[in-house]
Every structure is written in C-alpha cells, then in structure tokens.
N, C-alpha and C positions, 0 to 999 in steps of 0.2 A: 764351333765354340758354343758351349752351353750357356745357360742363363746366368750361372754363378760367375763365369769368367768374362762374360760380355761386358765391355766397357760402357760407361755411361753415355747415353745418347745413341747406342747402336740400335738398329731396327729390331723390332720384335720378331721372335721366332714363330714357327708355324703354330705353336700351341698358345701363343700369347693372345690375350683378347684384342680384337681389332677395334678401331675407332668407328664412329658413326659414318665417316666418309668412306672408310675401306669397306664396310658392310653394305654400303649403299642406302643405309637408313636415313631418313631425314633427321637433321639436327634439331633437338628440341628448342623452341622459340621462347626466349625469356620476355616477360612482361606481356604475354598474350592476353587479350581481353577475354571476357566471358563470351562463349559461343552464343550465337543468335537463338539457337533452339532452346537455350536456358531461359532467355527472356520471355519466350512464349509462355512458359509456365508461371513465371513471376508476374507478368504484366497484369492479369486480372486482379491479383491481390493489390498491386501497386495502384492501379486505377481506382479500386474501391477505397483504399486508404487515402488517396489524394482527394477523392471526391467527397468523402464523408468525414474526414479528419483535418487535412491540411487546408483545403479550401474554406471550410467554416472558420478555422483559426485566422486565416488571412482576412476574411470578411469582418470578423469580429474586431481585429486590430484596425481595420479601415473605418468601421462605424464609430469606433471610440474617439475619432477626431471630428465627429459631426454632432450636431443637434438634430435628432430625427425621431419622429413619432411613429415610424413604421409605414406611413402612408404618403405623406407629403414629400416635397422635395428636400433633399439633403442640404443642410446649412452648416458651413464650416464653423468649428468651434475651437480649433487649435488644441492646446493642452488644458483647456478649462475643465473638461470632464475629469482628467486625472488630478487636477488641482482640487476639485471638489471631493474626490475619494480620499485624498490625504489631508484635507482640512475639515471635512464634515464630521462632527463628533458622532453622529449616529452610525455613519458608515465605518468609522474607526472602531466603534464599539462592536459592530457586527463582525469585523475581522478579528477582534479580540476574543469574541465568543468561540470562533473556530479554533484558536490556539488553546483555549480552555478545554475544548472538547478533546484535544490530543491527550490530555492527562487521562481522560476516561476511556477513549477509544484505543489508545496505544499503551500507555503505562500499565493500567490495570490488567488488560488481557495478557500482556507479555509476562508480567510478574506472576500473576496467578497461573498462567500457562506453564512457566518454568516449574513452579511448585507442583502442579498437578501431573505434568509429564514426568518429572523426576519420581514422584511417588508411584506412579503407574509402572515405571520401569523397574523399580526396586521391589515393590510389593505385590503387584498384580500379575496373575498368570497370563500366558499368551492368549488363551481363549477369552478370558474376561477382558483383557486389554482391547481385543478386537471389538467386543460388544461395547465397551466404554467409549471407544473412538467414534463408533457409529452414533451413539446417543449424544455425545458432546458436540458432534459436527452438525446435528439436526438444526440448531438455530441458523447456521449459515445457509441451509437449504430453504428454510422458511422465507417466503417473500417478505421484504421489509415492510410493505404495507400491512400485511397480516400481523407481523410482529408489533408494529406501532399500534394497531387497533387493540391487540390483546393486552399490551402494556398500558394503554390508555384506560382500559377497564380495570385493570389490577391497581393502578395508582389513583383512581378516583376515590371520592369520599366514602363510597360504599363498596370499594374494591377489596380484593383478597388481602392486600398489604395492610390496610387499615383494620380489617377484621382480625388478622393475625395479631396485630399490636394490641387491640382491645382484649383478646383472649389471654394474652400473656401479661396483662396488667400494665401495658404501656399505651393506654388509650389517650393519654394527654398528647402524645406524639402524632396521633392520627389526624390527618388533614388532606386537602387536595394537593397532592405532590406537584402535579403539573400546572396547577393554577396559582401557586404561590411564587412571588417573585424571587424569593431566596432559594427555593428548591427546584424550580422548573428546569433550569439548565443542568444541574447535577443529575436530575431524574432522566433527562434525555441522554446524558453521558452514560448512565448505568444501562439504559436500553442498548446503546451502541456497544458497550463493553460485553454485554450478554451475547449479542450477535457475533462478535468477533472472537470471543473467548475460545470457542470450539475449533476455529481455524487455526488459531495460534497453538493450541494444544496439539492438534494433529501434526502441524509442521515441525514443532519442536520435538515431539516424540519420534517422528520419522528421523530427525537428525540424530537423536540419542541412540536409536537402534543400530546405526551404522558405526558406532564407536566400538573399537575393539576391546574385548573384555580383558586383554592383557594389560591395557593401560590402567584399568581399575585394580587389577591384581598387583601391579607394580606399586601403585599408590598405597594399597593396604599393607604391602610388605615394608614400605617406608614409614608406616605408622600413621597414615593420613586417615582422618575420620570422615564421616559423611559430608560435612561442610567443606573440608579441604578437598575431597574428591570432586565436589560440585564446582568449586572455584578453580581448581587446577586442571581438571580433566574435562568435565562436561561443558562448561562455558566456552573455553577456547575451541572445542571440537565442533560446536553448533553455531559458530559465528555467522556463517552464511544464512542459516535458517533464521537466526534472530534478525539479521538484516532484512530478510524478506518480510518478516512479521512487522518490523518497524515501517518499512516502505508501504505495505498495504494499509496498515492501520492509520498512519499519518495521512495518507491520501484520503481514506474514508472520512477522517475527521474534518479535513479542510474542505472536502466537497460534499459534506453531508447535506441531504435534501429530503429523502423519502421519510425517514423517521421523524424529522422535525415537522414536516408538512402534515403528516397524519396525526401526530400526537398533540402538537401545540399550535401549529401554523405560525410560529414565531412569537406567540404570546406566552404569558400575559404581557401586554405592552410590547416591548421589543426584547424581553428577557431571554428569549431563545432564538432570536433572529440570527441566522447564519448567512454567509456570503451566497451560497447556492440559492436559498430562498429569497434573499434580497435581490439578486439578479432577476429572478423570475417575476417578483412583483414590480420592480422597476420597468422591466420590458413589457409585460403583458397587462399590468394594471395601470401603471402611471404613464405608460407610453414614452418612456425616456430611454430609448434604445442606445443612444450614445453613451449615457451614464452607465447603463447596464453593461455595455460592451467594455467600457473602461474598467469597471469593477471585475469583469470576467478576466480581462488581461492581467490585472493586478493579482488576482487569485491564481492564475496560471503561473505567473512568475513566483509567487510565494510557494507553490507546490514544488517547483524546480529548485528554488533556494533551499527548501527543507529536505528534498529527496536526494539531490546530487551529492552533497557531502556524505550522506549515509552510504550511498553506493560506492563512493570513492574510498571511504574508510573500510568497508567490507572487502572491496577488491584488493586494497593494499594489504590488509591482514591475510587474505588468502594467498597472495603472492609471497608474503614473508615466510609462510610455512612451506 
C-alpha cells in the first residue's frame, strides 16, 4: 500500500520520517533553563552591575529614611525627608529648573537636528556629509568640563558673545550672561543644547539614510512637496531614532551636573541650581545624607516617569508598523 492509499493512522513506510523515539535521538526538553556554562560568562557583568549600580541604589533608598551626617549613628526619620523634598520651596524650585532644562537639552537639539539632518540628506554630497557629521559630533566628544570652561569664557562680559554683539551694533544687550538671574539658566540650557545637537544630528541622519528612496519617489509622484515628504515619509520612518534622542536628552537634562557645576555652580543665588548639584551640596557640604538620598530617589523616579512612557510609545509605534 503506497502513501496515497494508506488509511489515516497507518504506520509510516520506510521512506517516511521517523520520530525522535524511533531514531533513538533524545526528545527536546521544553522549558529547559539556561545552561550553567552560559552563566559563567554573564556572572562577571552581573556582579559588577549589582555591586556598582543595584547596591548603591538600595543603600540610597535606605539612607533616605534616616537623618545622618555620614559619620555618626543613623537616626530614623521615617518619611520626613521625602516630606521636606515635596514641601520645601527651594527644593521644588530646583526640580523645576531640571524640567526647564528639558526645553533646551531636548527640544532645541531634536528640532534643529531634524532640520539639519534633512538639509544634509537633500543637499549635501556623501563626502561632505561624512565631514559634516564628524565636525558636528565633536561637541559630544569634548569633555563637559572643558565645554563648560570654554562657554564660561565666551559668555563673560569680555567674552566672544559680548564682543560680537558690540561689533554688530547690539552693545546694549551685552552683559554677563551667566551672572544675570534672568539669563543664567537659559545660558546653561544653550550650552547643553550645543553639546547634544551633534549627537541628535548623527542619530537622525543615520535613520534617514536607511529610508528607501522609493518611498520619496512615490510621494513625489503623488504631488507631495518637501514639507509633505518630511511629515508623511521621514518622520514616521525615524520614529525609533527620535525616541532614542528624546530619551538621551531628557536624562541629560534631569541629571545635569558637570556643565552647571563648572559654569555657574548653581548661581547666581539658586538661579541655576539643579537636582544633581543640590544632591552633591546637601551630601558633602551640608552633611544631610538622608535628605540628599531622598532627593536622589525622587530624581530617579522622575527620570523613570519621564522615560518609560516615551519608550512605550516608541515600541508601540514600531509594533504597529
């Protein structure tokens, strides 16, 4: 009886594939865990991560429930440190400064990055584009301490910015940009935008280069202009790259420390004080380890609250496509 006339359930012929049991091969085990030899490669990284990231986080949360100066015995404080963070006007203002910096660290670099990356894709040759990417990415390579010192010189009363204003007839606008209460925080934001602009341009341009040219050709055949091409083709195609830029820049704004410490040290007054610098001063100058730890925990929660919805939105958009 051949295979075509064999009734259902009849044994397989000689040419039919045999089961694992008939071949004598071991049946694959479902739900099998990770082999021990794999853990041997992962263990060093896990131990380093646990020792330098997870354990400090646990200790920070623990210290936030105590009043401690870093030397004497721990004294229980309950939720008083967190109550201080959410009721003290100065600390709330410090947190507010971090959200103001998001406008400069995130919005400006991403908007300008989209404009510059689009112009480079449309009008710049491949060779010039490579050179431009290197030049624009240099601020990201420069140490933030050096960037803060350089911008501190340029924004001083005798710096390059005021000298340029005087030469173009706008000398009345010249003043100490980092020493004025009204312009200190925006000036710090401009420094951060300058640092992060190159990174956003490179990421966005990399996303644009992978877009198929046929999509633009189809849009042009439908009569779409440059603006419609950008809104209908470019933006949806670089959704993930925009999500990465937003994530990196928002974290940089909320955790800003280097640029502020070098350029203004939180001054004038508390005009540029940010959570990272406030935590540093509370812990090492005022010896209020418990309050500093509570502010650090609040800052960590704020970062997660801002970043997780962005990641969810980007992942959902990628899944829909």
